[in-house]
N, C-alpha and C positions, 0 to 999 in steps of 0.2 A: 598146134605148137606156137602159134603166133603170140598168144598171151604170155606163155612161158618165156619166150625169147625177149619180149618187151620188158617183163619184170627183171629178167637177168641183166639186161642192158641198163636199166635204171639202177639196180643194186651196184653194178660195176662202176657206174658214173659217181654214185654217192661215195663208195669206198675210195675211189680215185681222188675225189675232191677232198675227202677227209685226210687222206695220206699227204696230199700236196699242202694242205693247210697246216698240218702238224710239222711238216718239213720246213716250211717257210717261217713258222713261229720259232722253231728251235734255231734256225739259222740267224734269226734276228736278235737273239739274246746276246747281250754283251758278255765278254769274258775279259779278264785282266790278262794282258799279255806281258811277258817278261822279255826284255831285249836280250841279245846275245851276251851282253856284259852284265846281266843280272839286274838291270835297273827297271823299275816299274814306271808306267805311264802315270804321272801324278794327276793328270786331268781325269782319267778313268777312276783312279783310286778315290779322288775327291768326290766324284759323282756317286760312287758306290757308298761312301761314308755318309753323304747327305741322304741318300735313299734309305739306308739303314737307320739313321737318326729319325727320319719321318716314320718309319715302320714302328720303331720303339715307342715313339710318342703316341701313335695310334693304339698300340697294344696297352700302354699304360692308361689311356683314357677309357678303353674298354674295361680294364680291370677296376679302375676307379668307379665305374658305373655298376659293375656286377658285384665286386667285393670291396666295399668302401674302406675297410681297415687292412687291406693287404700290405700296405707300406709298413705299418706298425708291426704286423706279424713277421714280415721279412726282416725288419731291423732287430727284433727280439731274437730271431733265429741266428743272426750273424754274431751276436754278442757272446 
């Protein structure tokens, strides 16, 4: 039974490590907090807006590389 107990201990440590890692990553995520009077923290909102702008730029560059005429197709669809 020594081998079985060893494998069981290794599996328990791996799952424990993964659980702790996931918990710490989720805790580290930023969330926008609203004060009691309904005001937003402008610094957090500004950082989120900057992050979203960068993500949009990245997505547009990917689209430009994969589908060169996607902008024209999108403009025709809006008219």
